C-alpha positions as CSV (number, residue, x, y, z in Angstrom):
1,M,22.0,18.0,6.8
2,V,21.9,19.6,10.2
3,E,20.3,19.0,12.6
4,I,18.8,20.9,15.3
5,Q,17.6,20.3,18.3
6,I,14.4,22.1,19.8
7,Q,13.1,22.0,23.7
8,Y,9.7,23.8,24.5
9,E,10.6,25.1,27.8
10,G,6.4,26.1,28.7
11,D,5.0,29.2,28.8
12,L,5.6,29.8,25.5
13,H,9.6,29.4,25.4
14,C,11.7,27.0,23.3
15,S,15.2,26.8,23.4
16,A,17.2,25.5,20.4
17,T,20.5,23.9,19.9
18,H,22.5,23.9,16.9
19,G,24.4,20.4,16.2
20,P,27.3,21.2,14.8
21,S,28.5,24.1,17.1
22,G,26.2,23.2,20.0
23,T,24.9,27.7,19.9
24,V,21.6,27.3,21.6
25,L,19.5,30.1,20.3
26,A,16.3,30.9,22.9
27,T,12.5,31.8,21.1
28,D,9.6,33.8,22.5
29,A,6.0,34.1,21.8
30,P,5.5,37.5,20.7
31,V,3.2,40.1,23.1
32,D,1.2,40.3,20.6
33,N,0.7,36.4,20.4
34,Q,-0.2,36.2,24.3
35,G,4.2,35.9,24.4
36,R,5.9,38.0,26.4
37,G,8.4,38.9,23.8
38,E,11.5,38.4,25.8
39,S,13.7,36.8,22.8
40,F,12.9,36.3,18.9
41,S,10.0,34.7,17.6
42,P,10.1,32.0,15.1
43,T,8.6,34.8,12.7
44,D,11.2,36.7,13.7
45,L,14.0,34.1,13.1
46,L,12.5,34.0,9.3
47,A,13.2,37.8,9.1
48,T,16.5,37.2,10.7
49,S,17.2,34.9,8.1
50,L,16.5,36.4,5.3
51,G,18.7,39.4,5.8
52,T,21.7,37.3,7.4
53,C,21.5,35.0,3.8
54,M,21.6,37.8,1.6
55,S,24.1,39.3,3.9
56,T,26.1,36.0,3.9
57,I,25.7,35.3,0.2
58,M,26.5,39.1,-0.6
59,G,30.3,38.2,1.1
60,I,30.9,35.0,-0.9
61,T,30.5,36.9,-3.8
62,A,32.6,39.7,-2.8
63,K,35.0,37.3,-1.2
64,R,35.4,35.6,-4.2
65,K,36.1,39.4,-6.1
66,E,38.1,40.8,-3.5
67,I,35.8,43.4,-2.7
68,A,35.9,45.0,1.5
69,L,32.0,44.6,2.2
70,E,33.1,44.8,5.5
71,G,30.6,47.6,6.9
72,L,26.9,45.9,5.2
73,K,24.0,46.8,7.4
74,V,20.7,44.8,6.7
75,T,17.7,46.2,8.1
76,V,14.1,43.7,7.9
77,K,11.0,44.9,9.4
78,K,8.7,42.0,9.1
79,H,4.7,42.7,9.1
80,M,2.3,40.1,10.5
81,S,-1.2,39.6,8.2
82,T,-3.8,41.3,9.5
83,D,-6.1,38.6,7.8
84,T,-6.4,34.7,8.8
85,P,-3.7,32.6,8.5
86,R,-1.6,34.1,10.8
87,R,1.4,34.7,8.5
88,I,3.9,36.9,7.8
89,G,2.2,39.5,4.8
90,R,5.1,41.9,4.4
91,L,8.9,42.0,4.7
92,E,10.7,45.6,4.0
93,V,14.4,44.8,3.8
94,D,16.9,47.9,3.8
95,L,20.7,47.3,2.4
96,E,23.4,49.6,3.2
97,V,26.5,49.0,1.3
98,P,29.5,49.7,2.0
99,L,30.2,51.1,-1.5
100,A,29.9,53.9,-4.5
101,A,26.9,53.7,-6.1
102,D,28.6,53.0,-9.6
103,H,30.7,50.2,-8.1
104,P,31.3,47.6,-11.4
105,E,30.4,44.6,-9.6
106,R,26.6,46.2,-7.7
107,A,24.4,43.9,-10.3
108,L,26.8,40.6,-9.4
109,L,26.0,41.7,-5.8
110,E,22.9,42.5,-5.8
111,A,21.9,39.2,-7.8
112,A,24.0,37.8,-5.3
113,A,21.2,38.8,-2.2
114,L,18.1,37.7,-4.0
115,A,19.8,34.3,-5.1
116,C,20.2,34.0,-1.4
117,P,18.2,30.3,-0.2
118,V,15.7,31.8,2.1
119,H,15.0,34.6,-0.4
120,H,14.0,31.7,-2.9
121,S,12.2,29.7,0.2
122,L,9.5,32.6,1.0
123,H,6.4,31.8,0.2
124,P,5.4,33.8,-2.9
125,D,2.0,35.6,-1.1
126,I,5.1,37.7,0.9
127,V,5.6,40.8,-0.1
128,L,9.5,41.3,0.0
129,E,10.1,45.4,-0.5
130,I,14.0,45.0,-1.3
131,R,15.7,48.6,-0.8
132,W,19.4,49.0,-1.9
133,H,21.4,52.1,-0.3
134,W,25.0,52.3,-1.7
135,I,26.3,54.6,0.5
136,G,30.5,54.5,0.0
C-alpha cells in the first residue's frame, strides 16, 4: 500500500505528495476544461502512467535477461472523447526500442509491456493503439 496525500490549492491546481519518497507533483486543469494547462492534468497523468509502467515492466524484464534497454523512448498521445461524460477516448503509444527488430527476446519484451498493471487497469472503452519501432 502506498499513500498519496493530495491538496487542492485553488484555481484548479492540486499538489500530490508521494508518501514513501516525499516527492511532490503538481496538477492543473487543461486549457480545454477551464484550466491554464500549467502542469499535467489528471488525465495526462493516466497517459503518463501507462507509458512509464510499460517502460518499467520492460526494464524489469530486460534487467532479468541482461538486455541493455537504455534509450527506450515512449510517446503517448492522449485523445479526449468528444461525447459525454468527459473521458479519455484513445491513447496512442509509440515505443522506440533500441534493439534490432529480430532480437531473440522481442516477443518477451512486448508481452512484458502489455502485462503492465496500468495497461490492465484501463477501462476497455479506451481505444489503445500501440506501435512498436525496433530501431537497433
